[in-house]
GUNU-79798 format. One record per residue (C-alpha): residue in three letters; x, y, z; residue number from 1. Coordinates in Angstrom, 2 decimals. Layout:
<nodes>
   rest        xx        yy        zz    nr
    Ala         X         Y         Z   NUM
...
</nodes>
This chain:
<nodes>
   rest        xx        yy        zz    nr
    Unk   -180.75     21.07     -2.46     1
    Unk   -181.55     19.68      0.99     2
    Unk   -181.59     22.38      3.65     3
    Unk   -182.86     20.27      6.54     4
    Unk   -180.27     18.25      8.42     5
    Unk   -180.92     14.56      7.64     6
    Unk   -182.01     12.20     10.38     7
    Unk   -179.52      9.52     11.34     8
    Unk   -180.12      5.81     11.78     9
    Unk   -179.61      4.24     15.19    10
    Unk   -176.25      2.78     14.13    11
    Unk   -175.04      6.08     12.70    12
    Unk   -175.72      7.76     16.05    13
    Unk   -174.09      4.78     17.79    14
    Unk   -170.92      5.09     15.67    15
    Unk   -170.68      8.84     16.34    16
    Unk   -170.43      8.13     20.09    17
    Unk   -168.81      4.69     20.14    18
    Unk   -165.34      6.02     20.91    19
    Unk   -166.75      7.52     24.09    20
    Unk   -167.05      3.95     25.41    21
    Unk   -163.27      3.60     25.35    22
    Unk   -162.60      7.09     26.68    23
    Unk   -164.94      6.43     29.60    24
    Unk   -163.33      3.00     30.10    25
    Unk   -160.07      4.81     30.79    26
    Unk   -161.78      7.53     32.83    27
    Unk   -163.51      4.88     34.99    28
    Unk   -160.20      3.14     35.66    29
    Unk   -158.81      6.48     36.77    30
    Unk   -161.81      7.33     38.96    31
    Unk   -161.86      3.98     40.75    32
    Unk   -158.11      3.54     41.15    33
    Unk   -156.20      6.83     41.25    34
    Unk   -156.89      7.44     44.97    35
    Unk   -155.79      3.86     45.61    36
    Unk   -152.64      4.27     43.51    37
    Unk   -151.69      7.64     45.01    38
    Unk   -152.32      6.34     48.55    39
    Unk   -150.06      3.36     47.85    40
    Unk   -147.46      5.79     46.49    41
    Unk   -147.55      7.84     49.72    42
    Unk   -150.39     10.41     49.59    43
    Unk   -152.40     11.12     52.78    44
    Unk   -156.16     11.76     52.91    45
    Unk   -155.84     15.55     53.09    46
    Unk   -153.62     15.72     50.01    47
    Unk   -155.63     13.25     47.91    48
    Unk   -158.11     15.90     46.82    49
    Unk   -155.22     18.23     45.92    50
    Unk   -153.73     15.61     43.60    51
    Unk   -157.16     15.14     42.04    52
    Unk   -157.20     18.86     41.19    53
    Unk   -155.10     17.98     38.18    54
    Unk   -158.22     16.64     36.45    55
    Unk   -160.44     19.74     36.50    56
    Unk   -157.51     22.09     35.91    57
    Unk   -156.63     20.17     32.75    58
    Unk   -160.25     20.37     31.67    59
    Unk   -160.39     24.07     32.39    60
    Unk   -157.33     24.73     30.25    61
    Unk   -157.73     22.18     27.48    62
    Unk   -161.42     22.05     26.57    63
    Unk   -162.02     25.70     25.56    64
    Unk   -158.80     25.67     23.50    65
    Unk   -159.72     22.43     21.79    66
    Unk   -163.31     23.58     21.33    67
    Unk   -162.27     26.79     19.62    68
    Unk   -159.65     25.02     17.50    69
    Unk   -162.10     22.32     16.37    70
    Unk   -164.63     25.00     15.38    71
    Unk   -162.00     26.34     12.96    72
    Unk   -160.73     22.99     11.71    73
    Unk   -161.80     21.51      8.36    74
    Unk   -159.48     18.93      6.83    75
    Unk   -159.70     15.56      5.12    76
    Unk   -160.00     13.74      8.47    77
    Unk   -162.81     16.02      9.55    78
    Unk   -163.57     18.76     12.00    79
    Unk   -163.70     17.06     15.42    80
    Unk   -162.10     13.69     14.60    81
    Unk   -158.46     14.87     14.43    82
    Unk   -158.65     16.06     18.04    83
    Unk   -160.44     12.92     19.21    84
    Unk   -157.74     10.71     17.70    85
    Unk   -154.82     12.80     18.99    86
    Unk   -156.29     12.87     22.50    87
    Unk   -156.75      9.10     22.48    88
    Unk   -153.12      8.46     21.55    89
    Unk   -151.84     10.74     24.31    90
    Unk   -154.22      9.15     26.86    91
    Unk   -152.90      5.69     25.97    92
    Unk   -149.36      6.84     26.77    93
    Unk   -150.45      8.17     30.17    94
    Unk   -152.40      4.99     30.99    95
    Unk   -149.37      2.84     30.28    96
    Unk   -146.96      5.00     32.28    97
    Unk   -149.13      5.75     35.36    98
    Unk   -149.03      2.26     36.97    99
    Unk   -145.30      2.15     36.24   100
    Unk   -144.54      5.30     38.23   101
    Unk   -142.29      3.41     40.73   102
    Unk   -139.95      2.45     37.86   103
    Unk   -139.00      6.11     37.36   104
    Unk   -137.87      6.59     40.97   105
    Unk   -134.36      7.48     39.76   106
    Unk   -135.79     10.58     38.04   107
    Unk   -138.79     11.56     40.18   108
    Unk   -140.46     10.47     43.39   109
    Unk   -143.08      7.84     42.48   110
    Unk   -145.94      9.97     43.84   111
    Unk   -144.85     12.96     41.74   112
    Unk   -144.44     10.79     38.66   113
    Unk   -147.91      9.41     39.28   114
    Unk   -149.34     12.92     39.54   115
    Unk   -147.69     13.90     36.25   116
    Unk   -149.17     10.87     34.49   117
    Unk   -152.60     11.67     35.93   118
    Unk   -152.17     15.16     34.44   119
    Unk   -151.26     13.70     31.04   120
    Unk   -154.22     11.33     31.14   121
    Unk   -156.65     14.05     32.14   122
    Unk   -155.42     16.49     29.53   123
    Unk   -155.79     13.76     26.92   124
    Unk   -159.25     12.69     28.09   125
    Unk   -160.32     16.31     27.83   126
    Unk   -158.96     16.59     24.29   127
    Unk   -161.30     13.69     23.48   128
    Unk   -164.31     14.69     25.57   129
    Unk   -165.03     18.12     24.15   130
    Unk   -164.90     17.21     20.44   131
    Unk   -167.08     14.16     21.15   132
    Unk   -169.73     16.39     22.73   133
    Unk   -169.53     18.77     19.77   134
    Unk   -169.55     15.89     17.26   135
    Unk   -172.97     14.78     18.53   136
    Unk   -174.22     18.36     18.30   137
    Unk   -172.81     18.64     14.76   138
    Unk   -174.13     15.36     13.40   139
    Unk   -177.45     14.78     15.19   140
    Unk   -180.45     16.94     14.15   141
    Unk   -182.44     18.74     16.88   142
    Unk   -185.30     16.23     16.68   143
    Unk   -182.91     13.42     17.65   144
    Unk   -180.89     15.36     20.23   145
    Unk   -182.36     13.59     23.27   146
    Unk   -181.71     10.23     21.61   147
    Unk   -178.18     11.23     20.59   148
    Unk   -177.07     12.25     24.05   149
    Unk   -178.87      9.29     25.63   150
    Unk   -176.98      6.84     23.39   151
    Unk   -173.78      8.66     24.29   152
    Unk   -174.68      8.30     27.97   153
    Unk   -175.40      4.58     27.46   154
    Unk   -172.01      3.99     25.81   155
    Unk   -170.25      6.03     28.47   156
    Unk   -171.74      3.82     31.15   157
    Unk   -170.99      0.57     29.35   158
    Unk   -167.35      1.67     29.26   159
    Unk   -167.53      2.74     32.88   160
    Unk   -168.90     -0.63     34.01   161
    Unk   -166.15     -2.62     32.31   162
    Unk   -163.42     -0.23     33.38   163
    Unk   -164.59     -0.13     36.99   164
    Unk   -164.79     -3.90     37.55   165
    Unk   -161.66     -4.82     35.61   166
    Unk   -159.19     -4.84     38.57   167
    Unk   -161.69     -6.93     40.57   168
    Unk   -162.00     -9.41     37.69   169
    Unk   -158.25     -9.62     37.21   170
    Unk   -157.87    -10.41     40.92   171
    Unk   -160.79    -12.73     41.58   172
    Unk   -161.13    -14.47     38.20   173
    Unk   -157.66    -14.32     36.63   174
    Unk   -155.81    -14.50     39.94   175
    Unk   -153.54    -11.45     39.82   176
    Unk   -152.37     -9.96     43.13   177
    Unk   -154.41     -6.95     44.35   178
    Unk   -152.21     -5.80     47.25   179
    Unk   -149.23     -3.48     47.20   180
    Unk   -146.66     -2.27     49.71   181
    Unk   -146.06      1.46     50.15   182
    Unk   -144.43      2.85     47.00   183
    Unk   -145.78      0.12     44.69   184
    Unk   -148.83     -0.49     42.47   185
    Unk   -150.81     -3.73     42.61   186
    Unk   -150.36     -6.00     39.53   187
    Unk   -154.14     -6.21     38.97   188
    Unk   -154.30     -2.43     38.66   189
    Unk   -151.31     -2.31     36.32   190
    Unk   -152.83     -4.81     33.88   191
    Unk   -156.22     -3.13     34.07   192
    Unk   -154.64      0.09     32.78   193
    Unk   -152.88     -1.76     29.95   194
    Unk   -156.16     -3.33     28.83   195
    Unk   -157.99     -0.03     29.19   196
    Unk   -155.46      1.73     26.97   197
    Unk   -156.04     -0.88     24.24   198
    Unk   -159.83     -0.56     24.41   199
    Unk   -159.67      3.24     24.38   200
    Unk   -157.57      3.39     21.22   201
    Unk   -159.62      0.74     19.44   202
    Unk   -163.01      2.35     20.03   203
    Unk   -161.81      5.82     19.09   204
    Unk   -160.37      4.50     15.83   205
    Unk   -163.79      2.91     15.17   206
    Unk   -165.57      6.27     15.50   207
    Unk   -162.94      8.05     13.39   208
    Unk   -163.29      5.48     10.59   209
    Unk   -167.07      4.94     10.73   210
    Unk   -168.23      8.56     11.11   211
    Unk   -168.17     10.87      8.13   212
    Unk   -168.50     14.49      9.18   213
    Unk   -170.40     16.94      6.99   214
    Unk   -168.53     19.03      4.46   215
    Unk   -168.32     22.72      5.44   216
    Unk   -170.94     23.83      2.92   217
    Unk   -173.38     21.12      4.05   218
    Unk   -172.81     21.85      7.72   219
    Unk   -173.34     25.59      7.23   220
    Unk   -176.55     24.96      5.28   221
    Unk   -177.96     22.48      7.82   222
    Unk   -177.18     24.82     10.71   223
    Unk   -178.61     27.87      8.96   224
    Unk   -175.36     29.85      9.07   225
    Unk   -175.33     33.05      7.03   226
    Unk   -172.42     34.21      4.88   227
    Unk   -171.46     36.76      7.53   228
    Unk   -171.35     34.00     10.16   229
    Unk   -169.11     31.94      7.89   230
    Unk   -166.84     34.91      7.16   231
    Unk   -166.54     35.60     10.87   232
    Unk   -165.53     31.99     11.52   233
    Unk   -163.02     31.92      8.68   234
    Unk   -161.31     35.23      9.34   235
    Unk   -157.56     35.24      9.87   236
    Unk   -156.27     34.41     13.29   237
    Unk   -156.28     37.53     15.44   238
    Unk   -153.49     38.51     17.85   239
    Unk   -153.49     36.76     21.22   240
    Unk   -154.72     39.85     23.09   241
    Unk   -157.67     40.21     20.74   242
    Unk   -158.51     36.50     20.95   243
    Unk   -158.44     36.65     24.75   244
    Unk   -160.68     39.70     24.66   245
    Unk   -163.11     37.92     22.32   246
    Unk   -163.01     34.82     24.51   247
    Unk   -163.91     36.75     27.66   248
    Unk   -166.64     38.52     25.71   249
    Unk   -168.08     35.12     24.85   250
    Unk   -167.93     34.09     28.51   251
    Unk   -169.65     37.28     29.68   252
    Unk   -172.30     37.05     26.95   253
    Unk   -172.95     33.32     27.25   254
    Unk   -176.59     32.31     26.76   255
    Unk   -178.83     32.65     29.82   256
    Unk   -179.57     28.93     29.77   257
    Unk   -175.86     28.24     30.05   258
    Unk   -175.49     30.54     33.07   259
    Unk   -178.41     28.91     34.84   260
    Unk   -177.14     25.41     34.09   261
    Unk   -173.79     26.45     35.55   262
    Unk   -175.36     26.65     39.03   263
    Unk   -176.74     23.12     38.69   264
    Unk   -173.41     21.89     37.38   265
    Unk   -171.55     23.42     40.29   266
    Unk   -173.36     21.43     42.96   267
    Unk   -173.52     18.26     40.85   268
    Unk   -169.82     18.11     40.08   269
    Unk   -168.81     19.26     43.57   270
    Unk   -170.54     16.10     44.80   271
    Unk   -169.13     13.80     42.11   272
    Unk   -165.57     14.92     42.81   273
    Unk   -165.96     14.02     46.48   274
    Unk   -167.32     10.60     45.55   275
    Unk   -164.43      9.79     43.21   276
    Unk   -161.76     10.94     45.65   277
    Unk   -163.10      9.63     48.94   278
    Unk   -165.25      6.55     48.32   279
    Unk   -162.25      4.23     48.71   280
    Unk   -161.14      5.54     52.14   281
    Unk   -164.78      5.96     53.20   282
    Unk   -165.76      2.34     52.69   283
    Unk   -162.38      1.04     53.85   284
    Unk   -163.01      2.77     57.19   285
    Unk   -166.78      2.49     57.43   286
    Unk   -167.39     -0.97     55.95   287
    Unk   -164.08     -2.84     56.39   288
    Unk   -163.39     -1.30     59.80   289
    Unk   -159.86     -0.08     59.04   290
    Unk   -158.82      2.63     61.47   291
    Unk   -158.22      6.07     59.98   292
    Unk   -154.60      6.02     61.25   293
    Unk   -153.74      3.56     58.46   294
    Unk   -154.35      6.37     55.97   295
    Unk   -151.70      8.57     57.62   296
    Unk   -148.29      8.14     55.89   297
    Unk   -146.48      9.43     59.00   298
    Unk   -148.15      6.78     61.19   299
    Unk   -147.42      4.07     58.62   300
    Unk   -143.77      5.15     58.37   301
    Unk   -143.41      4.96     62.16   302
    Unk   -145.03      1.52     62.39   303
    Unk   -142.73     -1.54     62.36   304
    Unk   -144.80     -2.95     59.48   305
    Unk   -148.28     -2.81     58.00   306
    Unk   -150.33     -5.73     59.34   307
    Unk   -151.31     -8.20     56.66   308
    Unk   -154.98     -7.82     57.63   309
    Unk   -154.81     -4.06     56.96   310
    Unk   -153.17     -4.56     53.57   311
    Unk   -155.74     -7.22     52.64   312
    Unk   -158.65     -5.02     53.77   313
    Unk   -157.39     -2.07     51.75   314
    Unk   -156.98     -4.27     48.67   315
    Unk   -160.45     -5.80     49.07   316
    Unk   -162.07     -2.42     49.67   317
    Unk   -160.30     -0.97     46.65   318
    Unk   -161.60     -3.80     44.48   319
    Unk   -165.12     -3.36     45.88   320
    Unk   -165.08      0.32     44.98   321
    Unk   -164.72     -0.89     41.39   322
    Unk   -167.82     -3.03     41.88   323
    Unk   -169.77     -0.10     43.35   324
    Unk   -168.69      2.23     40.56   325
    Unk   -169.57     -0.44     38.00   326
    Unk   -172.96     -0.84     39.68   327
    Unk   -173.85      2.84     39.45   328
    Unk   -172.71      2.77     35.83   329
    Unk   -174.96     -0.26     35.13   330
    Unk   -177.93      1.54     36.65   331
    Unk   -176.99      4.66     34.71   332
    Unk   -176.81      2.68     31.46   333
    Unk   -180.23      1.16     32.12   334
    Unk   -181.73      4.53     32.96   335
    Unk   -180.13      6.01     29.83   336
    Unk   -182.25      3.67     27.70   337
    Unk   -185.41      5.33     29.02   338
    Unk   -183.99      8.80     29.56   339
    Unk   -184.92     10.32     26.19   340
    Unk   -188.50      8.99     26.35   341
    Unk   -188.94     10.19     29.93   342
    Unk   -187.52     13.62     29.08   343
    Unk   -189.85     13.91     26.08   344
    Unk   -192.89     12.93     28.18   345
    Unk   -192.27     14.71     31.48   346
    Unk   -189.82     17.42     30.46   347
    Unk   -186.05     17.59     30.81   348
    Unk   -186.13     19.69     33.97   349
    Unk   -188.43     17.34     35.86   350
    Unk   -186.35     14.26     35.04   351
    Unk   -183.05     16.07     35.64   352
    Unk   -184.09     17.46     39.03   353
    Unk   -185.62     14.17     40.16   354
    Unk   -182.47     12.27     39.22   355
    Unk   -180.21     14.66     41.14   356
    Unk   -182.45     14.53     44.21   357
    Unk   -182.33     10.73     44.18   358
    Unk   -178.55     10.86     43.89   359
    Unk   -178.27     13.24     46.85   360
    Unk   -180.44     11.04     49.07   361
    Unk   -178.34      8.04     48.05   362
    Unk   -175.08      9.69     49.15   363
    Unk   -176.52     10.61     52.53   364
    Unk   -177.77      7.04     53.00   365
    Unk   -174.16      5.73     52.99   366
    Unk   -174.27      6.21     56.78   367
    Unk   -177.03      3.59     57.12   368
    Unk   -175.24      0.61     55.63   369
    Unk   -172.44     -0.24     58.06   370
    Unk   -172.44     -3.99     58.82   371
    Unk   -169.16     -5.85     59.39   372
    Unk   -170.77     -9.31     59.19   373
    Unk   -168.92    -11.38     56.56   374
    Unk   -171.04    -12.89     53.78   375
    Unk   -170.32    -14.86     50.62   376
    Unk   -171.44    -13.09     47.45   377
    Unk   -171.93    -14.82     44.10   378
    Unk   -171.10    -12.32     41.34   379
    Unk   -171.62    -14.92     38.60   380
    Unk   -168.02    -14.62     37.45   381
    Unk   -166.70    -15.46     40.94   382
    Unk   -167.60    -15.66     44.62   383
    Unk   -166.11    -13.34     47.22   384
    Unk   -166.41    -12.84     50.97   385
    Unk   -167.09     -9.24     51.96   386
    Unk   -168.79     -7.38     54.83   387
    Unk   -172.59     -7.32     54.52   388
    Unk   -172.45     -3.52     54.56   389
    Unk   -170.48     -3.61     51.31   390
    Unk   -173.30     -5.55     49.65   391
    Unk   -175.93     -3.18     51.03   392
    Unk   -174.08     -0.23     49.47   393
    Unk   -175.30     -1.49     46.10   394
    Unk   -178.71     -0.03     47.04   395
    Unk   -177.68      3.66     47.00   396
    Unk   -175.74      2.98     43.81   397
    Unk   -179.12      2.84     42.04   398
    Unk   -179.76      6.49     42.87   399
    Unk   -176.19      7.52     42.15   400
    Unk   -176.41      5.83     38.74   401
    Unk   -179.66      7.56     37.84   402
    Unk   -178.13     10.92     38.81   403
    Unk   -174.98     10.19     36.80   404
    Unk   -176.97      9.30     33.65   405
    Unk   -178.88     12.57     33.90   406
    Unk   -175.71     14.61     34.50   407
    Unk   -174.10     13.11     31.40   408
    Unk   -177.03     13.84     29.10   409
    Unk   -179.53     16.43     30.32   410
    Unk   -177.38     19.57     30.65   411
    Unk   -175.93     19.06     27.17   412
    Unk   -179.34     18.35     25.63   413
    Unk   -180.71     21.49     27.32   414
    Unk   -177.69     23.55     26.30   415
    Unk   -177.21     22.47     22.69   416
    Unk   -180.31     24.23     21.43   417
    Unk   -179.33     27.50     23.09   418
    Unk   -175.94     27.80     21.37   419
    Unk   -175.14     29.58     18.08   420
    Unk   -174.21     26.88     15.55   421
    Unk   -170.94     28.54     14.51   422
    Unk   -169.72     28.67     18.11   423
    Unk   -170.92     25.30     19.42   424
    Unk   -167.41     23.96     19.96   425
    Unk   -166.05     26.94     21.87   426
    Unk   -169.19     27.25     23.98   427
    Unk   -169.15     23.53     24.78   428
    Unk   -165.54     24.09     25.85   429
    Unk   -166.49     27.09     27.97   430
    Unk   -169.31     25.03     29.46   431
    Unk   -166.64     22.67     30.76   432
    Unk   -165.78     25.48     33.20   433
    Unk   -168.98     24.44     34.96   434
    Unk   -167.54     20.93     35.27   435
    Unk   -163.99     21.92     36.20   436
    Unk   -164.59     24.87     38.54   437
    Unk   -166.71     23.00     41.11   438
    Unk   -164.17     20.19     41.16   439
    Unk   -161.40     22.69     41.83   440
    Unk   -163.42     24.22     44.67   441
    Unk   -164.14     20.73     45.98   442
    Unk   -160.49     19.75     45.73   443
    Unk   -159.36     22.84     47.64   444
    Unk   -161.96     22.51     50.39   445
    Unk   -162.92     18.83     50.78   446
    Unk   -159.58     17.73     52.21   447
    Unk   -159.64     20.55     54.77   448
    Unk   -163.26     19.77     55.69   449
    Unk   -162.42     16.08     56.08   450
    Unk   -159.40     16.66     58.31   451
    Unk   -160.53     19.72     60.28   452
    Unk   -164.27     19.13     60.66   453
    Unk   -164.61     15.35     60.46   454
    Unk   -161.21     14.30     61.86   455
    Unk   -160.51     12.15     58.78   456
    Unk   -163.73     10.13     59.15   457
    Unk   -164.27      9.86     55.40   458
    Unk   -167.91      8.69     55.51   459
    Unk   -169.06     12.18     56.54   460
    Unk   -167.57     13.85     53.49   461
    Unk   -169.81     11.59     51.38   462
    Unk   -172.78     13.11     53.24   463
    Unk   -171.53     16.57     52.24   464
    Unk   -171.66     15.36     48.63   465
    Unk   -175.28     14.34     49.12   466
    Unk   -176.30     17.75     50.43   467
    Unk   -174.60     19.43     47.45   468
    Unk   -176.45     17.18     44.99   469
    Unk   -179.79     18.02     46.61   470
    Unk   -179.09     21.75     46.20   471
    Unk   -178.31     21.08     42.53   472
    Unk   -181.70     19.40     42.13   473
    Unk   -183.45     22.52     43.40   474
    Unk   -181.42     24.75     41.06   475
    Unk   -182.66     22.83     37.99   476
    Unk   -186.09     24.44     38.30   477
    Unk   -184.55     27.89     37.76   478
    Unk   -183.18     26.96     34.31   479
    Unk   -185.02     28.47     31.35   480
    Unk   -184.67     26.41     28.18   481
    Unk   -184.36     27.99     24.72   482
    Unk   -183.63     26.64     21.26   483
    Unk   -181.62     29.03     19.08   484
    Unk   -181.77     26.77     16.03   485
    Unk   -185.55     26.50     16.18   486
    Unk   -185.85     30.27     16.54   487
    Unk   -183.56     30.79     13.56   488
    Unk   -185.58     28.33     11.48   489
    Unk   -188.84     30.07     12.36   490
    Unk   -187.36     33.37     11.19   491
    Unk   -186.16     31.80      7.94   492
    Unk   -182.47     32.28      8.74   493
</nodes>
């Protein structure tokens, strides 16, 4: 009887993570367009970060619950796959309804309807995300862990590239309109969400069909779980008070590696949240030269009309954010190809810290690229005229992409070996606190910092993100890696 977890072929590892391409496709659409949609529906710069709080709050609530539930689930579909499929279906519903928020004006204000759909999408994405992370940990043996998470990072970034550029392509290649009056959503954005919903569901179904999870007895044997561990996992559901007590005990007694990684995660995700929320207004002001007053709903409401040049600039800047986000995803995907080999050669901590430092420097460098000179840019699929500064912003996207690839793979590769095999799902869910909490802090503080300290000059909040990322890079060197599974194997467990 085989006791060692079998190695997987490249395509088996690929199929395990393939659905992540579609999930990230939808997530990229959200990241690049939700600020644009909510602004068009009436949100001001200060409140944008508050609306974005929905995302981390959903993650904070959903992922530990789903993680714990998936640890206990064994049925004919599998252990993680039922949650992945259910989350995908719910996300598709949110992606279809979000760009149609103005239709429901008779029931709710469009901005509120939009916020509710963002909440549904985020809750659904989180139902998918956590089981996908755990599925890789379940299926991929320790010797292939760097490869497994690197392939997952590659697929994530392929999805992110396509999702990010889709509104731009629909505008500049297909010819759909990319502008919207207050209270409306641009047609190019609407159709991008419809396409994204289709891709998300299709790729998740592929993973569900093509991945066969281990039977309970095989999984327990491969992970070295004792009969007492199995009995503990299979015991009857305890009362809510006891489960909460056990959950908080797990949080308090989380592995040291997990606590140390939490510090790195805090500064990394604090920075990322700022980028997703404020890149659109930052480059609209800094690169397209749109005055900050055109991001104030009260000023817009008092104006006789919005000048056509302002509307066009906002639409063009919004599309270019998709190009920038696609660019950092391309660079992340390329870096992901070499990430496992680099981590094996130089060590995870060295590569992780270096990537974060490069990302931080790249954010700060946003200030250097203002140039309003119009230039024609050939993007192969089309030609566009944009400010030269917009083109130059592709340079820091290299560093941002390298940081993003590392953030997607390295903490999970470092963490997976430190977790007890029978609690991988719940601990991966708890680890999402380190993703959600910094975003919540960022959401509660970034808008105030932007309005009170920087007088709504959005470029400076991007610099704050850079400083946070640099602090995260320093914190990496304080992480002590361990491998529980290797220790168990050496003891003959």
